[in-house]
Phi, psi and omega in degrees: 000316183295319175304315178299317174292324174303320177285337177293311179305321184284329177288325182290313184298318173306312182299328180287334184270338178259125178261115178257133170290127168282145182289344189265136183299148173084008184227022183292132181088357181284148179289158180286172187289142178262133186283135179214169182243134191224157172219141183289131172303134184211158173285133176215169180262122168243169180208156171276137191241124170249132182247139170218154175289141176227154181258128174266142190205155171289136178288343177235115178223133183231146168252120187266117175238172192288152171274335179225147180303151175150167177286138180284113170297335183178139176239117199257012171230170171226159178311124184106346180284143185267143182238159181229136189306132169079343187255314189277128183278119187274300175199170186224135174272165179306122180252003178294318177300297174309324179298314181291327177290326169298316176300316174296323176293317174304320173300317181291322175295313182297330174290324181291324177299317182290333178291322173299321183290324182290325184287321175298324174292313170309314174299314180309311184297319184295314177301318180296305182297328171293327181289322181286326183291321183295325182288321183289321175304309182300307188303316179295320174302317186289323180296314174307307177306321181271016175067012181266351172218160184277162177305321180303314175299316176303313184292325173302318180299316186290326183289320170307313181299310182301328183292320182289324175286328170302317182296330175303305188295315180295323181297316181302321185293311183310312175302315176299315172299322174292325178289324181300315178299326180291316178304313183293321175299321179294324177293321171310312178297321182291325177286327172289323183288334177288323174306314182291320175301321176297339172290342173249130187243120181253169186291124186277356179204166168281125179176215182213144178291118174263333178216141171246116199259331182232156177238162178309134173099348174281159188272129188259147179214146175303134178099339180261109185294150174260313191225159172244125184238139176231156173252107183284354175289336185227097185260163172220159167248126182239134179214172183239135178245155180298158179299330187291352182256006187300304185293334186285330189267127190229123184294134176088352179229327177291124178277144180225154160234154180249124182248143169229109192041059180079348184269135181277113175273331187201145169230130187192215182229166166294126179262330183216140171229141179301137187289352187203160179272142174288115181299330182284308190267348174065033175227164167221158188273140166233158180223146172235115171291128185268149183302156180294133177083011176310124179231018186270352177217153185251153180300134177100348180286155177249104187242196179249133166250128178256113186266127175256120181243144182052061187286137177200161176272138177204174181278141183216157173245154168301136180294329171301346185267351180274124178239137179279117175230139184046047170061027175230155177269141183233165173214158172253126167248157174263104184245120179042051174077007180233152176275132181236122181268127186239130173271124183253161165244114188254159180252238178292134179251105177249085182062238177284005181232140178234133181291138178249115183262321185216157169136006176075017172286142180245149172301129182092351179293132182290121185254128178286124185253337175220138171107347191294335177302337181262000194255156173229167173306132178065014182287146177290149182220148174254099196262134174223138185297131177292137172270179186291131174097344185286000000 
């Protein structure tokens, strides 16, 4: 292609150097036709394209810290290891203190349960004594009513029964208290068991260990991360855009592309937009959720996010056809075999196409894309459609 274009240029220079006289009157001294390549002006979908650096990262990222303070007895995973939620053992804190506390709590529970057994035995004895005293009271009452016993004897039997009944009530209260102590002891066991359980930390999610921040023997503390985990199966691209674009960007509608050295890795839409602009940096964050299992980029990569704003249909010309003359964009079109220079008002430059807003250009007109450097207004041209890649 380069050699063909070189020959085309030589031919154009030769034609410009040689003046051929026309056989028609009034055209003496006119140059010969200049060979050019043309493409038609056509309507196309264009958009303003804004580029920003974006970071590929996992949508789910956690820092795992100890639940209780203590020296780390072991860290059982390394960076790069895959982990399973609730199954993979990550690390363990010093468990001696919690183990001792659990043993003490269990001993207290056993003692409380024995206390219940003793209180219940005492209650049984008290109920038996009350039953015997009640029988004595009833018998003495019959004798007293039959004048076979004195009033004093009856009153003593009645008092004995009332005393026995009070002992029953006291024994019942003792059983209730003993049972309450069992409940408290069970709560202590549960609490101590939770403390011991918290010494062992398992994976809170399915994913991969990305960083190991502490080693065995170091002092662990709640809030001080030991490991960093990510879910590599659910990635997102995050970027920051200038505040002036805030109203133009819409989550779920604004289209984007993720690029690596010009290669399109992903096309989609903005999934999330920050609700406000950072007042200090005058930027706002946007995120695009990548498909599940997306593997064309790795978490942590820095790529390019291209945001397409205000996509619309417009009359366009090839961007390469536009030449700045007198500080204004211009194109040559071919009309009746001659070059006509048009001064344009252009809009969006969208890659290979440039939007034309004003300038008298009509849809379908042949626009010179090669050879315009050799043209002048009204010069005769020999136009040929440009092929692919020309």
